[in-house]
C-alpha positions as CSV (number, residue, x, y, z in Angstrom):
1,M,249.5,-24.2,62.0
2,T,246.1,-24.1,64.1
3,L,245.0,-20.4,65.5
4,P,242.6,-20.1,68.2
5,D,239.9,-19.1,66.0
6,E,240.5,-21.9,63.7
7,R,240.5,-24.4,66.8
8,Y,237.2,-22.9,68.1
9,R,235.3,-23.4,65.3
10,A,236.8,-26.9,64.7
11,V,235.1,-27.9,68.0
12,V,231.7,-25.9,67.2
13,Q,231.1,-27.3,63.8
14,T,232.2,-30.9,64.9
15,R,229.4,-30.7,67.4
16,R,227.4,-29.4,64.6
17,F,228.3,-32.3,62.6
18,L,227.2,-35.2,65.3
19,M,223.9,-33.3,65.5
20,D,223.3,-33.6,62.3
21,L,223.9,-37.4,62.4
22,C,221.8,-37.9,65.2
23,N,218.9,-36.3,63.0
24,S,217.7,-38.6,60.7
25,Q,216.3,-35.9,58.8
26,H,219.5,-34.5,57.9
27,T,221.1,-37.5,57.4
28,P,218.4,-40.4,56.4
29,R,221.3,-43.3,55.6
30,V,223.3,-43.1,58.2
31,P,223.3,-46.4,59.9
32,K,221.8,-46.8,63.5
33,L,225.0,-47.5,65.1
34,I,226.8,-44.4,63.9
35,R,223.7,-42.4,65.3
36,D,224.1,-43.8,68.1
37,T,227.6,-43.4,68.4
38,A,227.5,-39.7,67.9
39,R,224.6,-39.2,70.3
40,S,227.1,-40.9,73.0
41,M,229.9,-38.3,72.1
42,L,227.5,-35.2,72.0
43,R,226.3,-36.5,75.7
44,H,229.8,-34.6,77.0
45,Y,230.9,-32.6,74.4
46,P,231.5,-29.2,74.7
47,S,228.5,-26.7,74.6
48,D,228.8,-22.9,73.4
49,W,228.6,-22.1,77.0
50,D,231.8,-24.1,77.8
51,M,233.4,-22.7,74.5
52,N,232.9,-19.3,75.5
53,R,234.1,-20.0,79.1
54,A,237.2,-21.9,77.4
55,A,237.4,-18.8,75.0
56,E,237.6,-16.6,78.3
57,G,239.9,-18.8,80.5
58,A,242.4,-19.5,77.7
59,P,242.4,-17.0,74.7
60,E,245.9,-18.7,73.4
61,V,243.9,-21.8,73.0
62,F,240.3,-21.1,72.2
63,Q,239.0,-17.9,70.2
64,E,235.5,-17.0,69.1
65,R,237.4,-14.8,66.7
66,M,240.6,-13.1,66.1
67,E,240.9,-9.1,65.1
68,D,242.5,-9.3,61.6
69,L,245.7,-7.9,62.6
70,H,246.0,-10.2,65.7
71,R,245.6,-13.0,63.2
72,F,248.6,-11.8,60.8
73,V,250.5,-10.9,63.7
74,A,250.2,-14.8,65.0
75,T,250.2,-16.3,61.7
76,G,253.5,-14.5,61.1
77,V,255.1,-15.4,64.5
78,R,254.0,-19.1,64.2
79,A,255.6,-19.0,60.4
80,T,259.3,-17.5,61.4
81,A,259.2,-19.9,64.3
82,D,258.5,-23.0,62.1
83,N,261.3,-21.5,59.7
84,E,263.6,-21.4,62.7
85,A,262.9,-25.0,63.5
86,A,263.4,-26.1,60.1
87,E,266.8,-24.4,59.7
88,L,267.7,-26.0,63.0
89,N,267.0,-29.3,62.2
90,S,268.7,-29.0,58.7
91,L,271.6,-27.9,60.6
92,Q,271.8,-30.6,62.8
93,G,271.3,-33.0,59.9
94,Y,275.2,-31.6,58.7
95,K,276.2,-32.1,62.3
96,D,275.0,-35.9,62.0
97,M,277.1,-36.5,58.8
């Protein structure tokens, strides 16, 4: 279960990781091929501006931060849906017997 703020952070942290791979002072023992690949991937990777726009345009997909209450409710709703799906799948198993 991934929430919008977790997804947002994953994209931002991945960009930082790729940037570190490009910096030989941060990662001195990284092979040139890996460094070049990271640099190539960053060329079209979303910037902070892109991520802010994505969060504004699709808050159900990306959110920089979620309020504690919203996070609590979203987690509960997803857990309930997952439990219902698991129950439905187990009932489907009995039906196939």
